[in-house]
BAKOLVO-252461 format. One record per residue (C-alpha): y, x, z. Coordinates in steps of 0.02 Angstrom, whole numbers, padded with zeros to 5 digits, always signed. Layout:
# residues N
YXZ ...
***
This chain:
# residues 533
-02445+00541-01323 -02293+00488-01427 -02374+00303-01453 -02373+00282-01245 -02264+00147-01189 -02121+00206-01037 -02127+00113-00903 -01987+00005-00870 -01869+00069-00732 -01743-00041-00665 -01617+00067-00564 -01488+00008-00448 -01308+00005-00461 -01285+00133-00347 -01400+00250-00432 -01317+00194-00593 -01140+00250-00534 -01226+00405-00480 -01283+00440-00654 -01120+00399-00722 -01035+00524-00590 -01162+00663-00652 -01105+00627-00824 -00921+00656-00780 -00977+00828-00705 -01071+00889-00877 -01219+00848-00848 -01331+00834-01002 -01378+00644-01042 -01550+00689-01110 -01597+00795-00943 -01539+00648-00849 -01645+00514-00962 -01805+00641-00962 -01786+00641-00758 -01756+00469-00725 -01894+00409-00850 -01756+00286-00938 -01699+00314-01122 -01550+00395-01186 -01477+00226-01253 -01492+00137-01081 -01393+00284-01013 -01271+00244-01173 -01248+00091-01121 -01201+00105-00935 -01080+00232-01004 -01015+00095-01132 -01008-00054-00993 -00950+00076-00846 -00773-00020-00828 -00867-00173-00798 -01003-00098-00688 -00853-00010-00566 -00748-00179-00574 -00910-00266-00516 -00945-00142-00378 -00765-00161-00294 -00807-00345-00269 -00977-00295-00194 -00962-00256+00003 -01081-00128+00078 -01171+00010+00037 -01334-00070+00093 -01293-00219-00045 -01279-00074-00162 -01423-00002-00156 -01531-00147-00198 -01402-00245-00332 -01462-00202-00496 -01362-00339-00604 -01208-00397-00630 -01231-00556-00590 -01134-00645-00463 -01151-00807-00340 -01174-00968-00424 -01017-01041-00287 -00941-00860-00299 -00763-00932-00219 -00864-00978-00065 -00952-00830-00069 -00814-00738-00064 -00703-00842+00069 -00858-00851+00189 -00843-00641+00183 -00665-00643+00196 -00680-00751+00353 -00827-00636+00422 -00744-00484+00405 -00579-00563+00490 -00688-00619+00636 -00784-00452+00662 -00618-00356+00672 -00576-00444+00801 -00751-00422+00894 -00794-00616+00870 -00985-00640+00923 -01052-00721+00753 -01228-00825+00751 -01323-00889+00613 -01279-01058+00641 -01093-01023+00666 -01086-00927+00487 -01189-01080+00413 -01051-01218+00490 -00902-01122+00440 -01001-01102+00248 -00987-01312+00249 -00828-01303+00307 -00767-01192+00183 -00857-01293+00037 -00786-01448+00092 -00607-01358+00090 -00630-01296-00094 -00687-01479-00126 -00816-01410-00245 -00915-01575-00349 -01079-01509-00280 -01178-01544-00152 -01202-01399-00015 -01308-01378+00144 -01306-01192+00180 -01475-01180+00184 -01567-01043+00250 -01603-00951+00099 -01415-00972+00031 -01370-00883+00200 -01521-00758+00169 -01450-00745+00001 -01258-00702+00052 -01302-00593+00200 -01425-00484+00039 -01275-00490-00075 -01145-00401+00052 -01277-00307+00136 -01241-00384+00317 -01412-00334+00412 -01367-00410+00576 -01248-00582+00578 -01226-00556+00764 -01056-00463+00832 -01023-00408+01019 -00841-00406+01068 -00755-00264+01113 -00610-00203+01212 -00464-00174+01104 -00347-00098+01255 -00315+00092+01218 -00448+00182+01276 -00412+00385+01289 -00600+00418+01333 -00651+00331+01142 -00501+00427+01086 -00576+00591+01143 -00764+00545+01073 -00674+00490+00888 -00573+00670+00905 -00725+00768+00932 -00839+00671+00791 -00688+00693+00671 -00706+00878+00697 -00880+00872+00666 -00855+00755+00490 -00741+00897+00436 -00827+01056+00485 -00985+00964+00393 -00905+00926+00237 -00791+01084+00226 -00618+00973+00183 -00464+01048+00198 -00309+00973+00270 -00254+00904+00107 -00413+00836+00075 -00379+00716+00216 -00261+00559+00232 -00207+00429+00334 -00112+00260+00308 -00038+00146+00422 +00071-00014+00380 +00243-00090+00472 +00350-00214+00449 +00536-00173+00421 +00679-00315+00457 +00783-00225+00328 +00934-00328+00347 +00964-00333+00549 +01097-00254+00633 +01122-00253+00827 +01193-00412+00898 +01337-00349+00980 +01397-00281+00833 +01386-00449+00754 +01486-00522+00882 +01632-00411+00856 +01647-00412+00685 +01781-00565+00728 +01643-00689+00647 +01572-00822+00737 +01372-00770+00769 +01345-00965+00862 +01213-01045+00736 +01221-00903+00617 +01044-00857+00557 +01001-00676+00601 +00956-00596+00445 +00777-00556+00463 +00715-00528+00285 +00564-00430+00293 +00448-00311+00199 +00295-00225+00241 +00310-00039+00214 +00136+00075+00218 +00168+00247+00227 +00011+00393+00157 +00004+00549+00149 -00110+00718+00194 -00142+00807+00343 -00046+00955+00283 +00118+00856+00232 +00112+00924+00036 +00061+00750-00033 +00142+00597+00002 +00089+00453-00105 +00243+00335-00149 +00256+00206-00022 +00143+00052-00047 +00271-00091+00001 +00266-00287-00002 +00369-00420-00018 +00376-00624-00009 +00403-00632-00221 +00317-00574-00372 +00481-00570-00461 +00648-00568-00340 +00801-00598-00417 +00859-00410-00374 +00711-00359-00509 +00794-00454-00653 +00830-00350-00784 +00718-00207-00701 +00581-00105-00785 +00451-00111-00619 +00348+00042-00662 +00537+00127-00617 +00525+00072-00448 +00496+00237-00323 +00348+00127-00245 +00185+00037-00280 +00266-00135-00237 +00165-00297-00229 +00173-00468-00153 +00107-00596-00046 +00163-00758+00005 +00215-00690+00195 +00243-00504+00142 +00100-00461+00235 -00040-00341+00187 -00218-00422+00154 -00385-00353+00117 -00360-00403-00077 -00188-00278-00072 -00261-00145+00006 -00423-00129-00100 -00309-00137-00253 -00202-00013-00185 -00350+00124-00150 -00452+00090-00313 -00274+00081-00426 -00159+00193-00331 -00241+00311-00202 -00394+00369-00288 -00319+00419-00452 -00168+00513-00353 -00277+00603-00245 -00394+00640-00390 -00256+00700-00479 -00177+00801-00327 -00353+00899-00304 -00377+00931-00493 -00199+01016-00475 -00261+01117-00322 -00437+01185-00405 -00524+01064-00279 -00661+00951-00290 -00628+00760-00284 -00685+00748-00104 -00560+00675+00011 -00555+00542+00174 -00434+00416+00207 -00420+00371+00389 -00342+00213+00443 -00360+00104+00578 -00453-00062+00586 -00357-00192+00570 -00388-00387+00492 -00319-00331+00340 -00424-00184+00282 -00594-00215+00198 -00731-00130+00293 -00766+00060+00250 -00902+00045+00155 -00795-00058+00030 -00677+00058-00004 -00778+00210-00094 -00761+00285-00261 -00868+00455-00265 -00852+00561-00152 -00670+00481-00096 -00694+00367+00049 -00609+00289+00215 -00642+00317+00399 -00607+00198+00512 -00522+00238+00704 -00601+00126+00833 -00499-00009+00871 -00448+00049+01027 -00376+00187+01006 -00261+00171+00862 -00095+00164+00966 -00164+00362+01050 -00214+00459+00880 -00182+00366+00725 -00062+00507+00640 +00070+00404+00568 +00100+00318+00745 +00150+00484+00826 +00312+00492+00752 +00317+00478+00570 +00328+00287+00551 +00471+00297+00669 +00554+00440+00596 +00542+00352+00419 +00614+00203+00491 +00766+00277+00598 +00819+00377+00440 +00821+00220+00351 +00924+00143+00461 +01039+00264+00470 +01060+00247+00265 +01084+00060+00304 +01216+00075+00414 +01300+00199+00293 +01299+00080+00166 +01372-00065+00260 +01495+00061+00343 +01537+00116+00135 +01553-00098+00088 +01669-00119+00259 +01776-00004+00185 +01794-00073+00022 +01832-00225+00102 +01689-00346+00144 +01663-00415+00326 +01489-00372+00405 +01398-00532+00349 +01472-00504+00171 +01399-00337+00175 +01234-00365+00260 +01221-00521+00124 +01250-00414-00035 +01076-00303+00028 +00940-00334-00085 +00775-00294-00084 +00791-00183-00234 +00915-00079-00112 +00812-00095+00039 +00669-00022-00076 +00763+00121-00145 +00829+00164+00036 +00644+00155+00124 +00582+00279-00021 +00740+00397-00013 +00699+00404+00154 +00517+00438+00138 +00548+00583+00012 +00663+00661+00154 +00508+00677+00284 +00474+00863+00275 +00298+00940+00259 +00299+00968+00444 +00339+00833+00518 +00191+00745+00453 +00094+00886+00496 +00148+00865+00687 +00106+00687+00665 -00087+00759+00668 -00058+00860+00819 -00156+00737+00933 -00311+00717+00832 -00317+00884+00735 -00198+01017+00824 -00253+01168+00707 -00151+01071+00563 +00004+01120+00630 +00070+01309+00591 +00183+01407+00702 +00318+01388+00569 +00336+01210+00586 +00499+01160+00635 +00555+01103+00833 +00699+01004+00762 +00724+00836+00844 +00760+00734+00686 +00755+00562+00777 +00905+00606+00891 +01008+00700+00744 +00973+00499+00663 +01006+00410+00802 +01181+00500+00834 +01227+00472+00667 +01175+00281+00679 +01281+00289+00840 +01424+00362+00757 +01425+00235+00612 +01413+00072+00716 +01568+00141+00811 +01680+00142+00674 +01614-00034+00628 +01629-00079+00838 +01697+00063+00959 +01613-00025+01103 +01442+00006+01051 +01328+00099+01171 +01214+00247+01140 +01075+00152+01246 +01122-00016+01136 +01063+00061+00991 +00904+00158+01058 +00850-00034+01109 +00887-00095+00931 +00808+00032+00825 +00671+00026+00931 +00670-00148+00957 +00708-00246+00790 +00560-00252+00705 +00459-00277+00875 +00402-00456+00798 +00390-00391+00635 +00207-00387+00601 +00130-00313+00427 -00028-00437+00436 -00083-00582+00495 -00222-00690+00545 -00257-00802+00403 -00329-00982+00426 -00457-01077+00304 -00311-01117+00189 -00246-00958+00169 -00420-00888+00151 -00466-00988+00000 -00271-00988-00064 -00315-00769-00048 -00496-00798-00142 -00423-00896-00293 -00279-00790-00304 -00161-00923-00297 -00038-00827-00176 +00032-00725-00338 +00028-00878-00454 +00134-00982-00282 +00271-00837-00284 +00277-00796-00459 +00418-00908-00495 +00527-00879-00330 +00706-00821-00369 +00715-00728-00232 +00644-00678-00062 +00816-00644+00024 +00996-00725-00015 +01079-00652-00147 +01237-00719-00243 +01235-00649-00397 +01112-00609-00537 +01103-00403-00575 +01221-00392-00743 +01122-00306-00895 +01214-00132-00923 +01260-00125-01112 +01224+00054-01185 +01419+00080-01222 +01465+00059-01031 +01304+00150-00970 +01360+00299-01077 +01534+00289-01026 +01457+00284-00833 +01372+00445-00868 +01528+00533-00936 +01614+00511-00774 +01462+00543-00675 +01444+00704-00777 +01632+00753-00744 +01597+00722-00550 +01449+00834-00546 +01505+00963-00635 +01656+00977-00514 +01547+00951-00356 +01521+01108-00277 +01323+01062-00218 +01268+01012-00389 +01116+01109-00465 +01088+01137-00660 +00956+01003-00648 +01062+00881-00596 +01191+00909-00730 +01056+00912-00850 +00958+00744-00795 +01141+00657-00809 +01144+00734-00998 +00997+00678-01047 +01021+00487-01000 +01190+00505-01082 +01130+00560-01237 +00997+00429-01219 +01109+00291-01202 +01223+00358-01341 +01077+00373-01472 +01044+00171-01425 +01203+00134-01446 +01210+00222-01604 +01041+00132-01659 +01082-00032-01611 +01250-00017-01702 +01156+00028-01863 +01022-00115-01848 +01172-00243-01828 +01268-00164-01984 +01098-00220-02069 +01068-00360-01995 +01236-00423-02055 +01219-00372-02227 +01064-00479-02264 +01166-00639-02179 +01325-00632-02299 
***
């Protein structure tokens, strides 16, 4: 029997991924090879090329496409292929009806704009292969009413409960993310007018970023905020180690979320973080990410890694039941405004006028402030945001404290220090309206779609000096200055009755690091001087 030639078996990419996952769980390589009638060496090759397989499958759109794809061969007109898919997904989110002829015509238009040298007729064969590559069975899409629909919300709540009972998932395995725009420098107009400066013709500071908070349903796992700015390397980031930022920062020309950014976040940040959290809880790596059906999100079948998957809300129920929209984002932004106003007040006490104080705020300051605000959101606040979709998540001990009201009172108090005539109602209007026109994503035109697929957005903004007005570049701090500053900070913390032993140890650690670095540099300089004499 040993001389009998084994029948050649070719598995799909989906099946290869399943094999790799079985190996991860400790199954025998020989047993899997025998079961699938493939060679042990073949499976070893899959394991060796795992990164290539996983990277490729991330770019393949749709579970149906993965079931039939067996090789890593890409489309000949890959840029056109990807651009047409991005346009198709955007139109699908809007509910635009798309027919075969419309798809064909759009492919021709995009090909012309790519200025490709080869001729292209968008034949029926090419369109069919494109549909197969992306798992598109039906090109026709019916329109959908996008207004809030209470009936659809109730139906989804029932479906939601069934999904998690069926999969035996716990609240710590269910996540939600949502994006919001943030005008991080804006102040109430009346306060600006009261600053003894003319506001006529003055450009209101509408420097903006997109912020996306994500946490699980029981509030025990908050991921670092996903923050999107306009510049890849803002001037405020000079001399800064990017990994030291307390957020997941990326850039886009308009500071908007888009499909590519979201997909990168899902696979590079969300999945590893969730896997680590569940491993610490001794739970299987199984989770659901709940998100809205925005054009800036890839289709849910693209957001899959093992048993970690995305689940979309129907497009017409987001405002009614999406957890982050039920108070969590509003509280996050109120907490940011509170800290921002406090920083303006602090600078005014140092002799700055309001415009100078606002201008001095950098995107780095905004990032640290919004991250600190996110850190202060308590688990019970996040649990309460799920009350409409999953009321069982809330516990009897969840606080009923009105944190929004507390923040508003502090904001009013600080603003009245700057302008005694500011009314609480005006402050509330400012808080609720200042980000009204600050979208977190936008509809891409053909040129923007093409720019996205050839990854020119990052290249165009990589050398931008800043996405906000800044007068001075950050100064690089010497080891000596840092050590002296830590000495002063240490004395302050030791004398402060609210400090903890961990606070003192943390400062000591960095003071010692600065001292050692200073000594090391001094020795190196002495050696260099010796050999240059």
